[in-house]
Structures are given as C-alpha cells and as structure tokens.
MDTraj code that builds the backbone (N, CA, C; nanometers):
import mdtraj as md
import numpy as np

residues = "MET ARG VAL TYR ARG GLU ARG LEU VAL VAL PRO ALA SER TRP TRP LEU PHE VAL THR ALA SER ALA ALA LEU LEU GLY THR THR LEU TRP ALA GLY LEU SER VAL THR THR ALA LEU VAL ILE TYR ALA VAL LEU GLU GLY ALA CYS ALA VAL ALA LEU ILE ALA TRP GLY SER ALA ARG ILE THR VAL THR GLU SER GLU LEU GLN SER GLY SER GLN ARG LEU PRO LEU ALA GLN VAL ALA GLU VAL ALA ALA LEU ASP LYS ALA GLN THR ARG ALA LEU ARG GLY PRO ARG ALA ASP PRO ALA ALA TYR LEU LEU VAL ARG PRO TYR ARG PRO ARG ALA VAL TYR VAL GLU ILE ALA GLY ARG PRO PRO GLN ARG PRO TYR TRP LEU ILE ALA THR ARG LYS PRO ALA ARG LEU ALA GLU ALA ILE GLN ARG ALA ARG LEU ALA GLY PRO ALA ALA GLY HIS ALA GLU GLU TYR ARG VAL GLY ARG PRO ALA GLY ASP ALA VAL GLY".split()
xyz = np.array([
    [0.0934, -0.1653, -0.0378],
    [0.0383, 0.0275, 0.0123],
    [0.0834, 0.1347, -0.0171],
    [0.0691, 0.2675, -0.0838],
    [0.1516, 0.3410, -0.0688],
    [0.0938, 0.4317, 0.0537],
    [0.1865, 0.5283, 0.0950],
    [0.1423, 0.5962, 0.1617],
    [0.1904, 0.7711, 0.0974],
    [0.2776, 0.8039, 0.0175],
    [0.2821, 0.8903, -0.0204],
    [0.3066, 0.8436, -0.2018],
    [0.2280, 0.9073, -0.2845],
    [0.3589, 0.9111, -0.3842],
    [0.3345, 1.1195, -0.4983],
    [0.4424, 1.1288, -0.5206],
    [0.4583, 1.2483, -0.5777],
    [0.5428, 1.2234, -0.7451],
    [0.5033, 1.3065, -0.8865],
    [0.5708, 1.3267, -0.9057],
    [0.6499, 1.4234, -0.9899],
    [0.7548, 1.4165, -0.9956],
    [0.8333, 1.5728, -1.0377],
    [0.8028, 1.6320, -1.1568],
    [0.7012, 1.6812, -1.1682],
    [0.6268, 1.7354, -1.3060],
    [0.7323, 1.8532, -1.3114],
    [0.7516, 1.8984, -1.5176],
    [0.7732, 1.9954, -1.4901],
    [0.7137, 2.1004, -1.4580],
    [0.7022, 2.2530, -1.4651],
    [0.6295, 2.3777, -1.4585],
    [0.6177, 2.4229, -1.6186],
    [0.4812, 2.4793, -1.6043],
    [0.4512, 2.5013, -1.7475],
    [0.5084, 2.6171, -1.8333],
    [0.5514, 2.7588, -1.6500],
    [0.6909, 2.7902, -1.7894],
    [0.7986, 2.7396, -1.8356],
    [0.8149, 2.6055, -1.7958],
    [0.9738, 2.5836, -1.8466],
    [0.8791, 2.5063, -2.0083],
    [0.7477, 2.4860, -2.0147],
    [0.7368, 2.4455, -2.1567],
    [0.7239, 2.5751, -2.2239],
    [0.7113, 2.6756, -2.1848],
    [0.6745, 2.7895, -2.2944],
    [0.8108, 2.8607, -2.2733],
    [0.8517, 2.8138, -2.2239],
    [1.0373, 2.9108, -2.2377],
    [1.0954, 2.7881, -2.3369],
    [1.0526, 2.7185, -2.2913],
    [1.1198, 2.5732, -2.4290],
    [1.1081, 2.5812, -2.5784],
    [0.9514, 2.6045, -2.5868],
    [0.8485, 2.6377, -2.7533],
    [0.9389, 2.7580, -2.8133],
    [0.9100, 2.8089, -2.6823],
    [0.9807, 2.9965, -2.7987],
    [1.1312, 3.0257, -2.8049],
    [1.2040, 2.9361, -2.7327],
    [1.3771, 2.8668, -2.8055],
    [1.3210, 2.7907, -2.8860],
    [1.2714, 2.6678, -2.9003],
    [1.2825, 2.6230, -2.9533],
    [1.2385, 2.6717, -3.1592],
    [1.1454, 2.7359, -3.1628],
    [1.1005, 2.8412, -3.2669],
    [1.2101, 2.9191, -3.3111],
    [1.2993, 2.9683, -3.2092],
    [1.3881, 3.0850, -3.2137],
    [1.4922, 3.0332, -3.2898],
    [1.4965, 2.9104, -3.2272],
    [1.5992, 2.8601, -3.3465],
    [1.5728, 2.7702, -3.4437],
    [1.4534, 2.7288, -3.5220],
    [1.3907, 2.6641, -3.5927],
    [1.4044, 2.8172, -3.6631],
    [1.3999, 2.9098, -3.6696],
    [1.3627, 3.0202, -3.7381],
    [1.4882, 3.0115, -3.7897],
    [1.5943, 3.0473, -3.6993],
    [1.7112, 3.0167, -3.7785],
    [1.7713, 3.0286, -3.8303],
    [1.7631, 2.8223, -3.8226],
    [1.7888, 2.7427, -3.8978],
    [1.7025, 2.7057, -4.0304],
    [1.6270, 2.7683, -4.0359],
    [1.5039, 2.7466, -4.1399],
    [1.5309, 2.8598, -4.2354],
    [1.6094, 2.9867, -4.2284],
    [1.6473, 3.1271, -4.3502],
    [1.7048, 3.0604, -4.4780],
    [1.5795, 3.0521, -4.5202],
    [1.6443, 3.0000, -4.6374],
    [1.5870, 2.8870, -4.7687],
    [1.5406, 2.7986, -4.6855],
    [1.5002, 2.6960, -4.6757],
    [1.3396, 2.6892, -4.7032],
    [1.2804, 2.5836, -4.7492],
    [1.1480, 2.5320, -4.8557],
    [1.0705, 2.6356, -4.6982],
    [0.9581, 2.5746, -4.6611],
    [0.8752, 2.5293, -4.6007],
    [0.8355, 2.4761, -4.4982],
    [0.8713, 2.2920, -4.6350],
    [0.8775, 2.1665, -4.6181],
    [0.9231, 2.1416, -4.5154],
    [1.1305, 2.1793, -4.5129],
    [1.2063, 2.1788, -4.4395],
    [1.1527, 2.2270, -4.2834],
    [1.1492, 2.3838, -4.3531],
    [1.1079, 2.4948, -4.1880],
    [1.0699, 2.4179, -4.0925],
    [0.9203, 2.3001, -4.1464],
    [0.8189, 2.2195, -4.0959],
    [0.8991, 2.1419, -3.9560],
    [0.9962, 2.0718, -4.0935],
    [1.0386, 1.9428, -4.0010],
    [1.0792, 1.9864, -3.9689],
    [1.2298, 2.0788, -3.9537],
    [1.2662, 2.1417, -3.8466],
    [1.2173, 2.1927, -3.7218],
    [1.0623, 2.2403, -3.7183],
    [1.0070, 2.2863, -3.5913],
    [0.9662, 2.1965, -3.5389],
    [0.9453, 2.0577, -3.5692],
    [0.8929, 1.9208, -3.5465],
    [1.0020, 1.8649, -3.5081],
    [1.0944, 1.8128, -3.5281],
    [1.1954, 1.7701, -3.4410],
    [1.3116, 1.8232, -3.3115],
    [1.2983, 2.0099, -3.3398],
    [1.3185, 2.0695, -3.2424],
    [1.2078, 2.0410, -3.1369],
    [1.1151, 2.1063, -3.1556],
    [0.9920, 2.0526, -3.0902],
    [0.9796, 1.9221, -3.0101],
    [0.9910, 1.8320, -3.0821],
    [0.9700, 1.6688, -3.0702],
    [1.1175, 1.6305, -2.9336],
    [1.2180, 1.7172, -2.9669],
    [1.3195, 1.6391, -2.8958],
    [1.3333, 1.7276, -2.7755],
    [1.2374, 1.8504, -2.7401],
    [1.2485, 1.9660, -2.6640],
    [1.1147, 1.8635, -2.5188],
    [1.0324, 1.7989, -2.5988],
    [0.9381, 1.7411, -2.4870],
    [0.9596, 1.6177, -2.4592],
    [1.0908, 1.5344, -2.5190],
    [1.0558, 1.4232, -2.4591],
    [1.1411, 1.4602, -2.3514],
    [1.2687, 1.5792, -2.3840],
    [1.3301, 1.6051, -2.2774],
    [1.2784, 1.6099, -2.1652],
    [1.2071, 1.7793, -2.1801],
    [1.1427, 1.7625, -2.0444],
    [1.0106, 1.6673, -2.0115],
    [0.9640, 1.5765, -2.0794],
    [0.8689, 1.4391, -2.0307],
    [1.0518, 1.3531, -1.9610],
    [1.1112, 1.3460, -1.9830],
    [1.1767, 1.2606, -1.9035],
    [1.1950, 1.3011, -1.7603],
    [1.2678, 1.4673, -1.8147],
    [1.3303, 1.4869, -1.6623],
    [1.1647, 1.5668, -1.5655],
    [1.0904, 1.4932, -1.6339],
    [0.9507, 1.5396, -1.4987],
    [0.9122, 1.3865, -1.5114],
    [0.9767, 1.2563, -1.4945],
    [0.9406, 1.1392, -1.5196],
    [0.9580, 1.1122, -1.3409],
    [1.0093, 1.1444, -1.3068],
    [1.0668, 1.0926, -1.1613],
    [0.9722, 1.1438, -1.0920],
    [0.9882, 1.0077, -1.0161],
    [0.8865, 0.9727, -0.9625],
    [0.8862, 0.9565, -0.7349],
    [0.8329, 1.0299, -0.6661],
    [0.8971, 0.9591, -0.5087],
    [0.7271, 0.8897, -0.4543],
    [0.7827, 0.7381, -0.4018],
    [0.6639, 0.6686, -0.3615],
    [0.6804, 0.6321, -0.2062],
    [0.6988, 0.6588, -0.0870],
    [0.6784, 0.5611, -0.0297],
    [0.5883, 0.4746, -0.0025],
    [0.6248, 0.3350, 0.0489],
    [0.4932, 0.2595, 0.0388],
    [0.5494, 0.2183, 0.2528],
    [0.4792, 0.1337, 0.2826],
    [0.4793, 0.0615, 0.4100],
    [0.5658, 0.0451, 0.4739],
    [0.7556, -0.0096, 0.3503],
    [0.8143, -0.0916, 0.3983],
    [0.9608, 0.0158, 0.3319],
    [0.9210, 0.0921, 0.2148],
    [1.0258, 0.1450, 0.1123],
    [1.0281, 0.2376, 0.0761],
    [1.1158, 0.3795, 0.0191],
    [1.1264, 0.4738, -0.0195],
    [1.2064, 0.4417, -0.1352],
    [1.0827, 0.5214, -0.2453],
    [1.1305, 0.4823, -0.3943],
    [1.1726, 0.6367, -0.4253],
    [1.2202, 0.7034, -0.4909],
    [1.2793, 0.7913, -0.5205],
    [1.3060, 0.7552, -0.6805],
    [1.2774, 0.8424, -0.7919],
    [1.3376, 0.8112, -0.8971],
    [1.3577, 0.6231, -0.9496],
    [1.4369, 0.6160, -0.9421],
    [1.4986, 0.4234, -0.9760],
    [1.5288, 0.4160, -0.8696],
    [1.6168, 0.4822, -0.7559],
    [1.6571, 0.4322, -0.6877],
    [1.5112, 0.3444, -0.5060],
    [1.5717, 0.2852, -0.4377],
    [1.4759, 0.2215, -0.3576],
    [1.5126, 0.1926, -0.2555],
    [1.4991, 0.2628, -0.1640],
    [1.5267, 0.1780, 0.0082],
    [1.4260, 0.1998, 0.1121],
    [1.4807, 0.0074, 0.2035],
    [1.4188, 0.0148, 0.2456],
    [1.4073, 0.0616, 0.4204],
    [1.2761, 0.0806, 0.4915],
    [1.2938, 0.2095, 0.5929],
    [1.3470, 0.1841, 0.6860],
    [1.3813, 0.0964, 0.6317],
    [1.4687, -0.0400, 0.8043],
    [1.5529, 0.0551, 0.8525],
    [1.6078, 0.1178, 0.7124],
    [1.7564, 0.1326, 0.6844],
    [1.7562, 0.3085, 0.7399],
    [1.6396, 0.3387, 0.7048],
    [1.6527, 0.4710, 0.7628],
    [1.6621, 0.5603, 0.9014],
    [1.7734, 0.6625, 0.9276],
    [1.7802, 0.6914, 1.0302],
    [1.7051, 0.7931, 1.0289],
    [1.7608, 0.8604, 1.0254],
    [1.7110, 1.0404, 1.0008],
    [1.6542, 1.0774, 0.9419],
    [1.5587, 1.2079, 0.9333],
    [1.4567, 1.2277, 0.8368],
    [1.4630, 1.3819, 0.8695],
    [1.4370, 1.5341, 0.7633],
    [1.4503, 1.6260, 0.7925],
    [1.3967, 1.6929, 0.6453],
    [1.2803, 1.7566, 0.6776],
    [1.2335, 1.8530, 0.6066],
    [1.2863, 1.9731, 0.5906],
    [1.3336, 2.0490, 0.5042],
    [1.4411, 2.1407, 0.4160],
    [1.3950, 2.2332, 0.3561],
    [1.3951, 2.4022, 0.4107],
    [1.3355, 2.5348, 0.4013],
    [1.4800, 2.5345, 0.2423],
    [1.4134, 2.6442, 0.1678],
    [1.4991, 2.6622, 0.0521],
    [1.6638, 2.7059, 0.1173],
    [1.7123, 2.7455, 0.1734],
    [1.8625, 2.7740, 0.2178],
    [1.9347, 2.6210, 0.2720],
    [1.8727, 2.5578, 0.3971],
    [1.9294, 2.4586, 0.3614],
    [1.9405, 2.3202, 0.2410],
    [1.8711, 2.3507, 0.1215],
    [1.8248, 2.2184, 0.0375],
    [1.9445, 2.3473, -0.0207],
    [1.9211, 2.4555, -0.0674],
    [2.0593, 2.5079, -0.1538],
    [2.2414, 2.4454, -0.1118],
    [2.2286, 2.4421, -0.0452],
    [2.3640, 2.4305, 0.1116],
    [2.3797, 2.2593, 0.1149],
    [2.2830, 2.1900, 0.0843],
    [2.3092, 2.0427, 0.0832],
    [2.3541, 1.9851, -0.0827],
    [2.3059, 2.0745, -0.1877],
    [2.2995, 2.0198, -0.2978],
    [2.4026, 2.0955, -0.3585],
    [2.4788, 2.2197, -0.2504],
    [2.5830, 2.2769, -0.3678],
    [2.6786, 2.2646, -0.2581],
    [2.7273, 2.3737, -0.1724],
    [2.8970, 2.3246, -0.0818],
    [2.8724, 2.2851, -0.0424],
    [2.8094, 2.1992, 0.0756],
    [2.7703, 2.1244, 0.1142],
    [2.7477, 1.9192, 0.1167],
    [2.7065, 1.9680, 0.0166],
    [2.7086, 1.8424, -0.0695],
    [2.8141, 1.7277, -0.0633],
    [2.7561, 1.5981, 0.0068],
    [2.8516, 1.4488, -0.0506],
    [2.8058, 1.3901, -0.1546],
    [2.9574, 1.4118, -0.2732],
    [2.9560, 1.3130, -0.3213],
    [2.9028, 1.2117, -0.3774],
    [2.9017, 1.1084, -0.2365],
    [2.8671, 0.9750, -0.2619],
    [2.7437, 0.9921, -0.2269],
    [2.6237, 1.1016, -0.1763],
    [2.5212, 1.1344, -0.1510],
    [2.4273, 1.0996, -0.3390],
    [2.2838, 1.0281, -0.2352],
    [2.1943, 1.0372, -0.4148],
    [2.1405, 1.1626, -0.3989],
    [2.1467, 1.2129, -0.5124],
    [2.0145, 1.3355, -0.4988],
    [1.9416, 1.3142, -0.5827],
    [1.8067, 1.4112, -0.6050],
    [1.7123, 1.3699, -0.6948],
    [1.6473, 1.4948, -0.6866],
    [1.6712, 1.5754, -0.7610],
    [1.6713, 1.7709, -0.6754],
    [1.6358, 1.8264, -0.8904],
    [1.5391, 1.8528, -0.8427],
    [1.5726, 1.9377, -0.9680],
    [1.5123, 2.1313, -0.9232],
    [1.5851, 2.1654, -1.0503],
    [1.6154, 2.3430, -0.9894],
    [1.5275, 2.3870, -0.9813],
    [1.3557, 2.3456, -1.0033],
    [1.1873, 2.4396, -0.9996],
    [1.1506, 2.3643, -0.8648],
    [1.2725, 2.3000, -0.8331],
    [1.2039, 2.2706, -0.6900],
    [1.2800, 2.2802, -0.5548],
    [1.2871, 2.3629, -0.4590],
    [1.3588, 2.4454, -0.4227],
    [1.3419, 2.4059, -0.2278],
    [1.3023, 2.2761, -0.2452],
    [1.2618, 2.2987, -0.1040],
    [1.2809, 2.1014, -0.1055],
    [1.3832, 2.0815, -0.0348],
    [1.3817, 1.8968, -0.0589],
    [1.3262, 1.8111, 0.1162],
    [1.3501, 1.7057, 0.1165],
    [1.3546, 1.6036, 0.1949],
    [1.4868, 1.5639, 0.2723],
    [1.5585, 1.5739, 0.3343],
    [1.6837, 1.5127, 0.4089],
    [1.6666, 1.3340, 0.4440],
    [1.7014, 1.2498, 0.3784],
    [1.7175, 1.1190, 0.4913],
    [1.8301, 1.0489, 0.5088],
    [1.8650, 1.0296, 0.6095],
    [2.0158, 1.0154, 0.6937],
    [1.9829, 0.8297, 0.6612],
    [2.0798, 0.7651, 0.7010],
    [2.0996, 0.6654, 0.6128],
    [2.1792, 0.6177, 0.7716],
    [2.1294, 0.4538, 0.8197],
    [2.1787, 0.4450, 0.9511],
    [2.2848, 0.4005, 0.9198],
    [2.3272, 0.4887, 0.9929],
    [2.5632, 0.3893, 1.0235],
    [2.6353, 0.5009, 0.9405],
    [2.5003, 0.6056, 0.8651],
    [2.5794, 0.6815, 0.7355],
    [2.7164, 0.6083, 0.6545],
    [2.7229, 0.4913, 0.5582],
    [2.7817, 0.4325, 0.5280],
    [2.7988, 0.5637, 0.3788],
    [2.9477, 0.5024, 0.3633],
    [3.0599, 0.6201, 0.3284],
    [3.0306, 0.5412, 0.0851],
    [2.9416, 0.4568, 0.0937],
    [2.9198, 0.4985, -0.0408],
    [2.7673, 0.5246, -0.1118],
    [2.7257, 0.5498, 0.0327],
    [2.5589, 0.6510, -0.0006],
    [2.5006, 0.6881, 0.1682],
    [2.5925, 0.7977, 0.2449],
    [2.5494, 0.8901, 0.3138],
    [2.4279, 0.9359, 0.3868],
    [2.3307, 0.9592, 0.2597],
    [2.2065, 1.0163, 0.2464],
    [2.1987, 1.0603, 0.1115],
    [1.9778, 1.0710, 0.1631],
    [1.9403, 1.0877, 0.0318],
    [1.9277, 1.2591, 0.0567],
    [1.8813, 1.3062, -0.1191],
    [1.8342, 1.4409, -0.0797],
    [1.7302, 1.4222, -0.1733],
    [1.5933, 1.4655, -0.1732],
    [1.5181, 1.4209, -0.2341],
    [1.4526, 1.5812, -0.2788],
    [1.4085, 1.6935, -0.3697],
    [1.3768, 1.7519, -0.4448],
    [1.1801, 1.6889, -0.4077],
    [1.1212, 1.7909, -0.3426],
    [0.9530, 1.7789, -0.3514],
    [0.8920, 1.9133, -0.3394],
    [0.7757, 1.9161, -0.4015],
    [0.6987, 2.0251, -0.3727],
    [0.6219, 2.0723, -0.1456],
    [0.6321, 1.9228, -0.1184],
    [0.5905, 1.8899, -0.0594],
    [0.6298, 1.8613, 0.0834],
    [0.7888, 1.8769, 0.1030],
    [0.8428, 1.8627, 0.1972],
    [0.8459, 1.7885, 0.2888],
    [0.7519, 1.8577, 0.4405],
    [0.7342, 1.8198, 0.5170],
    [0.5707, 1.7515, 0.5427],
    [0.5068, 1.6982, 0.4121],
    [0.4624, 1.5543, 0.4392],
    [0.5176, 1.4176, 0.3935],
    [0.5758, 1.4657, 0.2694],
    [0.6886, 1.3063, 0.2387],
    [0.7422, 1.3204, 0.3859],
    [0.8110, 1.3567, 0.4836],
    [0.9024, 1.3628, 0.5737],
    [0.7714, 1.2863, 0.6544],
    [0.6827, 1.3017, 0.6830],
    [0.5929, 1.2846, 0.7502],
    [0.5625, 1.1705, 0.7199],
    [0.4909, 1.1726, 0.5627],
    [0.4794, 1.0092, 0.5672],
    [0.5544, 0.9417, 0.5450],
    [0.7170, 0.9358, 0.5529],
    [0.8382, 0.8654, 0.5391],
    [0.8449, 0.8273, 0.7500],
    [0.8470, 0.9145, 0.8138],
    [0.8663, 0.8446, 0.9664],
    [0.6898, 0.7555, 1.0251],
    [0.5561, 0.7691, 0.9980],
    [0.4581, 0.7415, 1.0011],
    [0.4732, 0.5707, 0.9309],
    [0.5529, 0.5930, 0.8141],
    [0.5639, 0.4105, 0.7463],
    [0.6459, 0.3594, 0.8252],
    [0.7489, 0.4086, 0.8790],
    [0.8828, 0.3850, 0.9409],
    [0.8415, 0.2884, 1.0648],
    [0.7887, 0.4225, 1.1166],
    [0.7211, 0.3200, 1.3306],
    [0.6517, 0.2104, 1.3072],
    [0.5330, 0.2595, 1.1565],
    [0.3782, 0.1590, 1.1444],
    [0.4539, 0.0140, 1.0635],
    [0.5674, -0.0109, 1.0053],
    [0.6156, -0.1329, 1.0132],
    [0.7033, -0.2170, 1.0697],
    [0.7641, -0.3340, 1.0080],
    [0.8564, -0.4593, 1.0554],
    [0.9684, -0.3976, 1.1514],
    [0.9952, -0.2542, 1.0597],
    [1.0783, -0.2015, 1.1534],
    [1.1228, -0.2167, 1.3042],
    [0.9564, -0.0873, 1.2995],
    [0.9625, -0.0221, 1.4183],
    [0.9619, -0.0527, 1.5409],
    [0.9882, -0.2018, 1.6344],
    [1.0800, -0.2157, 1.7267],
    [1.2215, -0.1642, 1.7376],
    [1.2639, -0.1378, 1.5797],
    [1.4046, -0.0672, 1.5980],
    [1.4634, 0.0362, 1.6146],
    [1.3802, 0.0924, 1.5544],
    [1.3209, 0.2464, 1.5053],
    [1.3873, 0.3294, 1.6455],
    [1.4995, 0.4436, 1.5747],
    [1.5908, 0.4774, 1.6253],
    [1.4747, 0.6539, 1.6555],
    [1.4486, 0.7298, 1.7822],
    [1.4059, 0.8527, 1.7481],
    [1.5029, 0.9076, 1.6989],
    [1.4141, 1.0323, 1.6092],
    [1.3876, 1.0869, 1.5311],
    [1.2880, 1.2561, 1.4707],
    [1.3462, 1.3586, 1.4394],
    [1.2662, 1.4234, 1.4219],
    [1.2758, 1.5479, 1.2964],
    [1.1818, 1.4961, 1.2487],
    [1.0746, 1.5470, 1.1681],
    [1.1266, 1.6606, 1.0392],
    [1.1127, 1.7613, 1.1518],
    [1.2050, 1.9194, 1.1025],
    [1.3380, 1.9411, 1.1847],
    [1.4025, 2.0474, 1.1340],
    [1.5415, 2.0408, 1.1992],
    [1.5302, 2.1928, 1.2360],
    [1.6001, 2.2878, 1.2847],
    [1.5395, 2.4826, 1.3162],
    [1.6678, 2.5509, 1.1992],
    [1.6010, 2.6050, 1.1256],
    [1.6960, 2.6560, 1.0953],
    [1.8738, 2.6723, 1.0354],
    [1.9214, 2.7181, 1.1801],
    [2.0183, 2.7208, 1.2068],
    [2.1388, 2.5912, 1.2061],
    [2.0855, 2.4826, 1.2460],
    [2.1233, 2.3656, 1.2492],
    [2.1807, 2.2800, 1.1359],
    [2.2958, 2.2579, 1.1072],
    [2.4314, 2.2095, 1.0417],
    [2.3224, 2.0547, 1.0132],
    [2.3679, 2.0739, 0.8821],
    [2.3179, 1.8977, 0.8503],
    [2.4086, 1.8200, 0.7571],
    [2.3844, 1.6898, 0.7793],
    [2.4884, 1.6590, 0.7324],
    [2.6550, 1.6777, 0.7396],
])
top = md.Topology()
chain = top.add_chain()
for i, resn in enumerate(residues, 1):
    res = top.add_residue(resn, chain, resSeq=i)
    for name in ("N", "CA", "C"):
        top.add_atom(name, md.element.get_by_symbol(name[0]), res)
traj = md.Trajectory(xyz[None], top)
C-alpha cells in the first residue's frame, strides 16, 4: 500500500520557454530553405525538447509501508536513521557547497525545497538521500509514519521530522 506518491512534473513556464527557444532556433535554421524543411525543423526541435522535459519530469517519489522509492532508487525504511524537511536555504546548501559526492540526490532546479533522509550508520558509499519535493513536510511525515508503523518499528531510533534553520545537516 502506498503511503505517499508524488511526481516531479516540469512547470508550465519551462514548456513555454522551451517552445519559444525551439521556435527561435528553428527560424534561424530555416532561413532560406523551403517551408517543408521549416516544418520538419520545427517538429524535430519541439519533439526533442518535449521528450527531454517529459523524461526529466518522470521522476516519482513513492513511500510504501516498507520502502522509499525515489526515481529509480529504492531504500528499505529499516535503513532510515533520520528524516528532515528542509527549507530553501538548507536545500541549496546540501545540493551545493555542503553536498557529499557519495550522496544520492534527486533534485530539480524548479523544486527549491527537499527532504533529507540519513541512512543508518552513514555508510560511505551512500550516507544520505536528498529528495526534491513540492511538499517536504508531508513527505517527511509519510516516511516517519511508514517507518514507525512498519516491521522495523521495534528497532526504530527516535528522530525528528524538522530541523531548526540554523542547525547543520550532514
């Protein structure tokens, strides 16, 4: 059973920008050629851009009773140590200057807030996940609820959903 589900859809403003950019580039490439060639150029450019935006927006975040799925990665909830809903500044810090190169990041530039999921024991190959989301508090709460209700609840450590803005993460 799913506890939480979200798809990171590309915003409409990006579609408008890409369409305008493809039209401008298509017009530049078309100059002096036939109308048929122009239509082919526009169709190819728009099609390529649409495929790219759809692929980029196809990332899904799902929390079930036993696991967290973020994009193509899966994490058993028994391995989750701490969860924190991050604000814009905290997310920016963990995506940029304070990011661990080994961490799993599912971030999008159009989603400025994220959820920090620390892996129990902070293994060096994947110490934490940073997952962009529209509703970080709801995602963090869903992970917490599923984790505490699941089979690993008897071994779950105490953790907090939120973190004060000045408190360091990672």
